N, C-alpha and C positions, 0 to 999 in steps of 0.2 A: 425042118421042114415048111415054108411060105405058110400061110394060112390061106385059105381058100373062102371065107369069109368075104363077103363086100364091106368096105371101109364105110367108119360113123365120121362123118364130117360134121361142121358144124353148119347151122344155115345163118344166112344173111336174107338182108332186104329184096336181093335180087330174086330168091326162094319164093318170092312171092306167089310166080303165077301157081308154081308147082305146087306149095302148103293150101292153096283153095282149092286145087285140084283134087288134095287129099279130102279134105272136108265137105267137099259136094260130093265125093264117090260113099260118105258115109252118110249123106241126107244131113250134116249137120248145117248149122246155120251162121256160124262164122264167115264176116265177108273180111275184104280186105284191111279194114282199120283195124280187124279186132288182131288178126296174125300180125300185123305193121306193131301194134301197141305191144301184144306178147315178145316178138324178137324184141323190142325196140327197151322194155324194159326186163327183160330177165336172157334168155340162152337159149337155143335152138340145137339139135342132131338131126340129121338126115341118113339114111341109106340111098345108094342111088340101084336102080334097076333097069337089066336093059329090055326094050321091048323087041319083038320079032325083026322087026328091023335093021337091027344093028341099033339103034340112036338109044340112049341114056337120058331119064329123066326123074325125079325125085318118085320113089317107091314107098318110102314110111317115113315117120317123124315122130318126133317128143318134144316138148318145150316145158322149161323150166322157168317161174317166177318167184323169185325173191322179194319177199314182205319187211324182211328185216327181224326183229325183237322188238315182244311186247313190253307193258309195263311190268318192274319187279327185277330184283336182284336174282341172277344166274337164268332168266328166263332165255331160251336159246332164240334162235333167230325161226323162221318159220320161208317155208318155199311151195308154191304149189305145182305141182306135176298134170300136163294137162295134155293132151292133143296126139295121144297116143294112136297113132292112125298109119293104114297099110292099105294100099293099093288092091282091089280084090285077086288082080293077077298074081301078086307078091305074097302070099297071105300063106301061112302055116311052114315059113319060112324059116321060123324065129326071130324074124327083126324086130317085133313090137318088144320082147323078154331082151334080148342085147340092146337094143335102147332103154329101156328101164332101168337096167343093171349099169349102166354105163352113166343116167343121170342121179340113180343116188349113188351111185360112187363118189358122180361130184359131189353133191351135196354132204356127202359125210365128212370130205376133206375138207368144206367150209363148216363143220359142225353146225348144220343146217337141218329142224327137221321136215323130213316130206310130206306134205298133205295132196291129197289127192279125192276126187267126189268119182268114185265109182256105180256105175250101171249092175245092176245083176247079172250082168255078162260076163261083167269084168271082175267082181266080186272073189270068186273062188280062185282066179289068176292073183291077183293082189294078196289073197290070205296067203297063197304058197310063197308071196315073195317077202312076208315077212311084215305087212301092213296089219295095224288094227282097226278093229271099226269103231266106229264113238258115235256119232249123231247120225239123222235121216232129214232128205227132204224131196220132195214131191215138185214133178213138173207138171203144171197146168197150162193150155193152150186154150187164149179165146182165139174167134175166127175174126174175120173183118166186120166192123160195126153192125154194118148192113141197115144202117136205118135206127138200129133201136137206142144207138146213143148217139147225143151231138156231140164233138170234140171242143173242150172248153171246160174251163172250171166247173168243178163240183160245190154243191152247197159246203159254205164253213160247218165244220162243227159246233155247233151250241154249247162255247165255252171258253177259256179265257186264250183258247190255243187260236193263234194264227199262223196259217201255213202259207207263205210265199217261196217263190224263187229264188236259186242260191244266190247270192251278192263275193264279189272276190273280198270281203270282210268277212268270209264266214267260214273260210279254210280251218282258222285255228282251233276255230270250236267244233266243228265237224271231225278233226282228227283226235279232238280230247274227248268226243263221245267215241269215236270208232275205234280207235288204235287196244284199250284195254279189251273192246267187246272182239274184234276181230282174231287179235292173238299177237298183230304185226302192221307196219305204218305202210296202209296200201294209201296214201295220200297223192302221188304221183296215177294212179290208176284211177283215183275217182275224179280227180282233174279231168282226165282226158274225159272218163264218160259225161261228166257235165257239159260238156260242149259236142257232143255225139248226141245229145237227145235232151236240149235246154228246155224243151218245156215242162218236161219232167223231171228237172232237176229242182229241186222243192226240200224247205226245209221247216218244221216244226218250231215255233217260237212259243213257249210258255214261262209264265213268269219270270219275263227277262231274260232268259237263258234257250239256248237250241235243245232239243229234247228228242230230237229226232230228225231223218231227213231222208230223201228218196233219190234214187238217180235211175237212168234207164239209157240204151242203146238202141241204134240200128242194128239190122240183121239183114242176111242173105234172103230169108222169108219171113222174118217176124220180126218184130221189135221185141226187144225186153225190159220191164221194168224192175230194175234189184242194181245194189242191194237196197235194202230197208230197213232201218235201225231204228227203233222206238221204244222208250221207256216205257210203252204201256200200250194196250190194245185199242183204246180210242185213239191215242193219237197213229198210232201205224194205221189203224181205218183212217183216218183222214188223210193222210199220206196216199194214201192206194190210191182214195176214190178220185182224189184231186190229178194224180199223175196219169190213172187210166181213161179221164173224162179227155185229156189232151189228146188222146189216140184214137184214129180210126181205121187203124191197119191189124192184121193179126198180131197179138200178143202172146209169149211168154211168160209165166214167173215160174220163181222156184221158191215155193214156200215151206219152211220148217217144219217136220211133222209136229215140234212142242206147239206152234201158236195153229191147231188146227180150230180156234174161234174163227178162225176167217173164212173157212170153208164156204159156209152161207154165202158170203158176200162174193165168193168166185164165181157158187152154182147160179148166183143173181144177174149175175157181169153174162153168162155163157162159158166160161172156161169150164174143158173137161181134163179130166186125167190122163196124163202122156205114159210116163214113168218115174216110177222112184231112182233117188240114188242114196250112196253109204258115203258120209264122208270117213275118210279112212287117213292116219298117221303111220308113219314108220319112223323110231328113232323116239317114239315116244307112247304113252297110254292113253293120252287124252288128247283131243284137239284143242290146237291154241285157243285162247282166249276165253272170254265169258260169253258163250252163245246166246244165252238168254233175251236178249234184246233184239237178235237179229230174229226178222219175219221172212224177210227174201235174200237171198242170196243175189250173186253177181251175175253167177253160172256157174256150172262145175268146169268151166275153165279155165276163172279166174277168183274163184273161192267166195 
């Protein structure tokens, strides 16, 4: 007997309007550039649904962004699972579970560790699917500066640290810092982010080398600062202050729980807590990389 379940199909750039409608229905911050990057760097699948008038449109989605393997013999490649979305009219039909199982099978066939960042609502669902929790981070939001701050560079830290804009020649050094920390090579993504919000694309030079970097991106309702990777808290503070000083718009940051020393700075700038996330893995017991220097993540959809 033929299955009555709607087919799972691959997503393409022609699906961008439907993808945007999905993230808008959930109140998420992604814009077209985010969706385009994820679909061009990775793979996406969707399920179509029929409206009352008989027309069909994208009803559910999932995206996988592979990042390759980090350093070390025998290290597996990793990939981010994100954008697990279902339009309200099509929820509770099993679409999200089917898409997740499809994505996991696709990754398993490629011997790739699946990673995702779960909200509290999604956490028990992913536990049931065999994901293991690793570490956490929390999202904070600052509303538009409203005269509290003036866009421009923040004062430079009083040390040998030098903070400046990213140059094309910096990418090998950025990758050398980021790959072992993140656990995969996401240089293609980082390059895309650097042109999305160039005023916030900064590196920290210390003792003749790059000791940290920060990037950002525009969003549907707010800019996001992240990822931010730094060798110590003072470097992280300098990068954050200088990136934030360039923005008068609403801003999101996703701060790793282990870097709670940054909380007073966030509070001073008017950031308030939005929600927690848990980094979870499937096919491993720990998250890829040595995440200690990860201060701000790129976002739950990107890692």
